[in-house]
C-alpha positions as CSV (number, residue, x, y, z in Angstrom):
1,M,52.8,-19.1,-6.2
2,S,49.6,-21.0,-5.4
3,L,47.4,-22.2,-8.2
4,L,44.6,-20.2,-6.5
5,D,46.2,-17.1,-8.1
6,R,46.2,-18.6,-11.6
7,R,43.7,-18.6,-14.4
8,R,43.1,-22.2,-15.0
9,K,41.6,-22.3,-18.5
10,P,42.8,-25.3,-20.5
11,T,42.3,-23.4,-23.7
12,A,44.1,-20.2,-22.6
13,S,46.9,-18.9,-24.7
14,V,49.2,-18.2,-21.8
15,T,52.5,-19.9,-22.4
16,T,54.6,-18.2,-19.7
17,R,56.3,-20.5,-17.2
18,S,56.7,-19.7,-13.5
19,P,60.4,-19.7,-12.5
20,N,59.4,-22.1,-9.6
21,A,57.5,-24.5,-11.8
22,L,58.7,-28.1,-12.0
23,A,58.3,-30.7,-14.7
24,G,59.9,-33.9,-15.8
25,R,62.6,-35.4,-13.7
26,P,62.8,-32.6,-11.1
27,L,59.1,-32.9,-10.6
28,R,59.3,-36.6,-10.1
29,W,62.2,-36.3,-7.7
30,R,60.3,-33.6,-5.7
31,S,57.2,-35.9,-5.6
32,A,59.2,-38.9,-4.5
33,V,60.8,-36.9,-1.7
34,A,57.5,-35.4,-0.6
35,G,55.8,-38.8,-0.5
36,A,58.5,-40.5,1.5
37,S,58.9,-37.6,3.9
38,A,55.2,-37.4,4.5
39,A,55.1,-41.1,5.4
40,L,58.1,-40.9,7.7
41,L,56.8,-37.7,9.4
42,S,53.4,-39.2,10.1
43,M,55.0,-42.4,11.3
44,V,57.2,-40.5,13.7
45,T,54.1,-38.5,14.9
46,I,52.3,-41.7,15.8
47,A,55.3,-43.9,16.9
48,L,57.1,-41.4,19.0
49,P,54.4,-41.1,21.7
50,A,54.6,-44.9,22.1
51,V,58.4,-44.6,22.8
52,L,57.9,-41.7,25.2
53,A,55.2,-43.6,27.0
54,W,57.6,-46.5,27.4
55,V,60.3,-44.1,28.8
56,A,57.8,-42.4,31.2
57,S,56.0,-45.6,32.4
58,S,57.4,-47.1,35.6
59,E,55.6,-50.4,34.8
60,S,57.0,-51.0,31.3
61,T,58.4,-54.5,30.8
62,V,59.3,-54.4,27.1
63,D,62.4,-53.1,25.3
64,W,62.3,-49.7,23.6
65,T,62.7,-51.3,20.2
66,Q,59.4,-53.2,20.8
67,A,57.7,-50.0,21.9
68,L,58.9,-48.4,18.6
69,S,57.7,-51.4,16.7
70,V,54.3,-51.2,18.2
71,G,54.1,-47.5,17.4
72,S,55.1,-48.2,13.8
73,S,52.5,-50.9,13.6
74,A,49.9,-48.5,14.8
75,W,50.9,-46.2,11.9
76,L,50.4,-49.1,9.5
77,L,47.0,-49.8,11.1
78,A,46.1,-46.1,10.7
79,N,46.9,-46.6,7.0
80,G,44.6,-49.5,6.7
81,A,46.9,-52.5,7.2
82,H,45.9,-55.5,9.2
83,L,48.0,-56.7,12.2
84,R,48.4,-60.1,13.6
85,S,49.7,-61.4,16.9
86,G,49.4,-65.2,17.1
87,P,45.8,-66.2,16.4
88,A,44.6,-62.6,17.1
89,S,43.9,-60.2,14.2
90,I,43.6,-56.4,14.5
91,S,42.0,-54.7,11.6
92,L,39.8,-52.0,13.3
93,M,41.1,-48.8,11.9
94,P,40.9,-45.9,14.3
95,W,39.6,-43.0,12.2
96,L,41.0,-40.2,14.3
97,L,44.4,-41.9,14.1
98,S,44.0,-42.3,10.4
99,A,43.5,-38.6,10.1
100,I,47.1,-37.9,11.0
101,P,48.8,-39.6,8.0
102,L,46.1,-38.3,5.7
103,I,46.5,-34.7,6.8
104,I,50.3,-34.8,6.7
105,A,50.4,-36.4,3.3
106,T,47.8,-33.9,1.9
107,V,49.9,-31.0,3.1
108,S,53.0,-32.5,1.5
109,A,51.2,-33.3,-1.7
110,R,49.8,-29.8,-1.9
111,R,53.3,-28.4,-1.9
112,V,54.1,-30.5,-4.9
113,V,50.9,-29.4,-6.7
114,M,51.7,-25.8,-6.0
115,Q,54.9,-26.2,-8.1
116,L,53.1,-27.3,-11.3
117,D,53.5,-25.3,-14.4
118,D,51.1,-22.3,-14.4
119,G,51.3,-21.8,-18.2
120,R,49.7,-24.1,-20.8
121,P,50.7,-27.6,-19.6
122,R,51.5,-30.6,-21.8
123,R,48.7,-33.2,-21.9
124,I,48.4,-36.9,-22.6
125,K,45.9,-37.1,-25.5
126,H,44.7,-40.7,-24.9
127,W,44.2,-40.2,-21.2
128,G,41.4,-37.7,-21.5
129,G,43.8,-34.8,-21.9
130,L,45.3,-35.4,-18.5
131,R,48.1,-33.0,-17.6
132,R,51.4,-34.7,-18.1
133,D,52.9,-33.1,-14.9
134,V,50.1,-34.5,-12.8
135,A,50.6,-37.9,-14.5
136,D,54.2,-37.7,-13.5
137,A,53.8,-36.4,-9.9
138,A,50.9,-38.4,-8.6
139,P,52.2,-42.0,-9.2
140,T,55.6,-41.0,-8.0
141,F,54.2,-39.5,-4.8
142,I,51.9,-42.6,-4.2
143,C,54.7,-45.1,-4.8
144,S,57.2,-43.4,-2.6
145,Y,54.6,-43.2,0.2
146,A,53.8,-46.9,-0.3
147,L,57.4,-47.9,-0.3
148,V,57.8,-46.6,3.2
149,G,54.8,-48.7,4.2
150,L,56.4,-51.8,2.7
151,A,59.7,-51.1,4.4
152,T,58.0,-50.5,7.8
153,S,55.9,-53.8,7.5
154,L,59.1,-55.8,6.8
155,V,61.2,-54.2,9.6
156,T,58.5,-54.4,12.3
157,S,57.2,-57.9,11.4
158,G,56.8,-60.1,14.5
159,Q,58.1,-57.5,17.1
160,P,55.5,-58.1,18.7
161,L,52.9,-57.5,16.0
162,R,53.1,-58.9,12.4
163,P,51.7,-56.5,9.8
164,S,50.3,-57.8,6.5
165,V,52.8,-56.9,3.9
166,L,50.3,-56.7,1.1
167,G,47.8,-54.8,3.3
168,S,50.6,-52.4,4.2
169,V,51.4,-51.6,0.6
170,L,47.8,-51.3,-0.5
171,G,46.7,-49.3,2.5
172,T,49.5,-46.8,2.3
173,A,49.0,-46.5,-1.5
174,V,45.3,-45.7,-0.9
175,V,46.2,-43.0,1.6
176,G,48.8,-41.6,-0.8
177,F,46.3,-41.5,-3.6
178,A,43.6,-39.9,-1.4
179,S,45.9,-37.3,-0.1
180,F,47.2,-36.3,-3.6
181,L,43.6,-36.2,-4.9
182,I,42.6,-33.9,-2.0
183,A,45.5,-31.7,-2.7
184,L,44.5,-31.3,-6.3
185,V,40.9,-30.6,-5.3
186,L,42.1,-27.9,-2.9
187,E,44.4,-26.2,-5.4
188,F,42.1,-26.5,-8.4
189,R,38.8,-26.0,-6.7
190,G,36.3,-24.4,-9.1
191,D,38.2,-25.7,-12.1
192,F,39.1,-29.3,-11.2
193,G,37.9,-30.5,-14.6
194,S,40.8,-28.6,-16.3
195,L,43.1,-31.4,-15.1
196,A,41.7,-33.7,-17.8
197,P,39.2,-31.6,-19.8
198,D,38.4,-34.3,-22.4
199,L,37.6,-36.8,-19.7
200,T,35.5,-34.2,-17.9
201,A,33.5,-33.5,-21.0
202,V,32.8,-37.2,-21.5
203,L,31.7,-37.6,-17.9
204,E,29.5,-34.5,-18.0
205,A,27.8,-35.8,-21.1
206,R,27.1,-39.2,-19.7
207,L,26.5,-38.4,-16.1
208,S,22.9,-37.6,-15.5
209,I,22.1,-34.0,-14.3
210,L,20.0,-35.8,-11.7
211,V,23.0,-37.4,-10.2
212,R,25.1,-34.2,-10.3
213,R,22.3,-32.4,-8.4
214,A,22.0,-35.1,-5.9
215,I,25.6,-35.4,-4.8
216,R,25.8,-32.3,-2.6
217,P,22.6,-32.8,-0.6
218,G,23.4,-36.5,-0.3
219,L,26.7,-35.7,1.3
220,W,25.1,-33.3,3.6
221,G,22.6,-36.0,4.7
222,A,25.4,-38.4,5.5
223,V,27.2,-35.8,7.5
224,A,23.9,-35.0,9.4
225,I,23.4,-38.7,10.4
226,F,27.1,-39.1,11.4
227,G,26.8,-35.9,13.5
228,A,23.7,-37.3,15.2
229,G,25.6,-40.5,16.0
230,L,28.5,-38.5,17.4
231,V,26.1,-36.5,19.7
232,L,24.5,-39.7,20.9
233,T,27.9,-41.2,21.7
234,L,29.1,-38.1,23.7
235,V,25.8,-38.0,25.6
236,Q,26.2,-41.7,26.5
237,V,29.8,-41.1,27.7
238,G,28.7,-38.1,29.7
239,M,25.9,-40.1,31.4
240,H,28.2,-42.9,32.5
241,L,31.4,-41.0,33.5
242,G,31.1,-42.6,37.0
243,R,31.1,-46.1,35.7
244,I,34.0,-45.3,33.3
245,G,36.0,-43.9,36.2
246,Q,35.4,-47.0,38.3
247,L,36.9,-49.1,35.5
248,Y,39.9,-46.9,35.4
249,D,40.4,-47.4,39.1
250,T,40.0,-51.2,38.7
251,L,42.8,-51.3,36.1
252,G,45.1,-49.6,38.5
253,A,47.3,-48.2,35.8
254,D,49.9,-45.4,36.3
255,P,49.1,-41.9,34.9
256,V,51.0,-42.7,31.7
257,G,49.1,-45.8,31.1
258,V,45.8,-44.0,31.8
259,G,46.7,-41.3,29.3
260,V,47.7,-43.8,26.5
261,L,44.5,-45.8,27.1
262,S,42.4,-42.7,27.0
263,I,44.0,-41.5,23.8
264,G,43.6,-44.9,22.2
265,Q,39.9,-44.9,23.0
266,A,39.4,-41.3,21.7
267,T,40.9,-42.3,18.3
268,L,37.8,-44.6,17.9
269,L,35.3,-41.9,18.5
270,P,34.3,-41.5,14.8
271,N,33.9,-45.3,14.5
272,V,31.7,-45.4,17.5
273,A,29.6,-42.5,16.1
274,L,28.8,-44.6,13.0
275,W,27.8,-47.6,15.2
276,A,25.5,-45.3,17.2
277,A,24.0,-44.0,13.9
278,S,23.4,-47.7,13.0
279,W,21.6,-48.1,16.3
280,M,19.4,-45.1,15.6
281,A,18.5,-46.5,12.2
282,G,17.5,-49.9,13.6
283,P,20.1,-52.6,12.8
284,G,22.3,-51.7,15.8
285,F,25.8,-52.9,16.3
286,G,27.7,-55.6,18.1
287,F,31.0,-56.6,19.8
288,G,31.6,-60.1,18.3
289,D,29.6,-63.2,17.6
290,G,26.3,-63.3,19.4
291,S,26.5,-59.7,20.5
292,A,23.9,-57.2,19.5
293,I,22.7,-53.8,20.8
294,T,19.4,-52.7,19.2
295,W,16.3,-50.7,20.0
296,S,14.8,-53.5,22.0
297,A,17.6,-55.0,23.9
298,S,21.3,-54.8,24.9
299,N,23.4,-58.0,24.6
300,P,27.0,-56.9,24.6
301,G,28.3,-60.2,25.7
302,L,31.7,-60.7,27.4
303,L,33.6,-57.5,26.9
304,P,37.3,-56.6,27.4
305,L,38.2,-54.4,30.4
306,V,38.1,-51.1,28.4
307,P,36.7,-48.2,30.4
308,G,34.9,-46.6,27.5
309,L,32.7,-49.7,27.1
310,A,31.0,-48.8,30.4
311,A,29.0,-46.3,28.4
312,L,27.1,-49.2,26.7
313,P,23.6,-49.9,27.9
314,D,23.2,-52.5,30.7
315,P,22.5,-56.0,29.4
316,G,18.8,-56.8,29.1
317,P,15.7,-55.2,27.6
318,L,15.8,-51.5,26.8
319,P,13.0,-49.2,27.8
320,P,9.9,-49.3,25.5
321,G,9.7,-46.5,23.0
322,M,13.4,-46.5,22.1
323,W,12.3,-47.1,18.5
324,L,11.3,-43.4,18.4
325,I,14.9,-42.6,17.9
326,V,14.3,-43.5,14.3
327,L,12.8,-40.0,13.9
328,V,16.4,-38.7,13.9
329,P,17.4,-40.3,10.5
330,V,13.9,-39.4,9.3
331,A,14.6,-35.8,10.2
332,A,17.9,-36.1,8.4
333,G,15.9,-37.2,5.4
334,A,13.8,-34.1,5.6
335,F,17.1,-32.1,5.6
336,V,18.2,-33.9,2.5
337,G,14.9,-33.2,0.8
338,W,15.2,-29.5,1.7
339,R,18.8,-29.4,0.3
340,A,17.7,-31.2,-2.8
341,L,14.9,-28.8,-3.5
342,R,17.5,-26.0,-3.6
343,E,19.1,-27.7,-6.5
344,V,16.0,-27.4,-8.7
345,S,13.7,-24.7,-9.7
346,R,10.7,-23.9,-7.4
347,L,8.4,-24.4,-10.3
348,S,9.8,-27.8,-11.4
349,A,7.5,-30.7,-11.7
350,L,6.9,-32.9,-8.7
351,Q,8.5,-35.8,-10.5
352,V,11.7,-33.8,-11.0
353,K,11.8,-32.8,-7.3
354,A,11.1,-36.3,-6.1
355,R,13.8,-37.9,-8.3
356,T,16.4,-35.4,-7.2
357,A,15.5,-35.9,-3.5
358,A,15.4,-39.7,-3.9
359,S,18.8,-39.7,-5.7
360,A,20.3,-37.6,-2.9
361,C,19.0,-40.1,-0.3
362,V,20.7,-42.9,-2.3
363,V,24.0,-41.0,-2.3
364,A,23.7,-40.5,1.5
365,A,22.9,-44.2,2.1
366,L,25.8,-45.4,-0.1
367,V,28.3,-43.1,1.7
368,L,27.1,-44.3,5.1
369,T,27.2,-47.9,4.0
370,L,30.8,-47.6,2.8
371,A,31.8,-45.6,5.9
372,S,30.2,-48.2,8.2
373,E,32.1,-51.0,6.5
374,L,35.4,-49.1,7.0
375,A,34.5,-48.3,10.6
376,G,34.3,-52.0,11.6
377,G,37.0,-54.6,12.1
378,S,38.5,-57.1,14.5
379,L,40.2,-56.5,17.8
380,G,41.4,-60.0,18.5
381,A,40.5,-63.6,18.0
382,V,37.2,-65.5,18.3
383,R,35.0,-63.4,20.6
384,L,36.3,-60.1,19.2
385,G,36.7,-61.3,15.6
386,W,34.3,-58.6,14.4
387,I,33.2,-55.3,16.0
388,G,30.9,-52.8,14.3
389,A,27.6,-52.4,12.6
390,P,26.0,-54.6,9.8
391,S,26.8,-52.3,7.0
392,L,24.4,-53.6,4.4
393,E,21.5,-53.7,6.8
394,F,22.4,-50.2,8.0
395,G,22.5,-48.8,4.5
396,V,19.1,-50.3,3.5
397,A,17.4,-49.1,6.8
398,V,18.8,-45.6,6.6
399,L,17.8,-45.3,2.9
400,G,14.2,-46.1,3.8
401,E,14.2,-43.6,6.6
402,L,15.8,-40.9,4.5
403,L,13.3,-41.4,1.8
404,V,10.4,-41.0,4.2
405,G,11.7,-37.7,5.5
406,A,12.7,-36.4,2.1
407,G,9.3,-37.4,0.7
408,V,7.4,-35.5,3.3
409,V,9.4,-32.3,2.6
410,V,9.1,-32.6,-1.2
411,C,5.3,-33.2,-1.0
412,L,4.7,-30.3,1.4
413,S,7.0,-28.0,-0.7
414,H,5.2,-28.9,-3.9
415,L,1.7,-28.4,-2.4
416,R,2.8,-25.0,-1.0
417,A,4.1,-23.9,-4.4
418,A,1.0,-25.1,-6.2
419,R,-1.3,-23.0,-3.9
420,R,0.5,-19.8,-4.8
């Protein structure tokens, strides 16, 4: 029975226990199995195509164990681990590839959460009233998931990639934690605070109502700017399909190689969308030291022979007026302001409206700054030591642009309300 069918009131007098509910050692065992199986399933999902590509490719020169090792290393990379091969370091985490372990782990964690007691659960008094079954299940799930990451990093080390052992453990632990948290949110939506009611009460008392009102419109603003970057990326790819096709022809790879290369590039689409958003905001992005693509000029430098990079602007000055693209994040700020106004009364003071909108802009900028930092990384040594956008500059720039758009909307809305 799903928790969606339960009445989740921590003070309820219901003491009945579902026959399928788990607690104590059975719950911990179920959580351990779920965490380990989720890690193994997601690893097979990512590593198996690498082995199949090795089998199908007529130009393969490596042993199947090396193909499996590369696929397993790709799974670790998707979980946030860094890889090394000689002096080269690979830390660029493909977001679409990372979605595979996160989704599989969330589904597995949700099956555990659905088996929690639906009566009045035991609680840990000194931990904010946290449910004891959640305190048992979550760490067990996370540790079992991370143990698979540790084992994989030790087994695949040096064949031909060398994963960071510490990074593998920490990365898989973060994915395990995030997936279990998402599973709890999905099952307890509308009553998430009942998991730790005492802690929730403290947070609600200390957390400003201004911040609580700003979170939702701020997240919408971050999504809007990311979406704009994604649209710009797809438009650029569509406009340069001819050049991309020519690079594929130059590589001369067989159909299997072309397919693997295309899928690998597609997994970076969300990352590139954030870099495009940084270009719209002004700071731009780059492909290593001395490389920069901004409103005024394109200086990509010496690039690897990757077909998707043909969508970048030609080296040299860009057409005048490209700075007008900044109107996109300003428009996103107007959207944030409109969403923020929905969180307050129409007759609220201008100061209240302005603070709410400004707080929402700060939330959006913080989310985009963190996302930009996670979207960057290295793809090799020296020249490709860092690829991505300058996160801090991006966050500051986009904050200013969001504030401009939100400020216009708030002022116009307040003037309109005052005239009525």
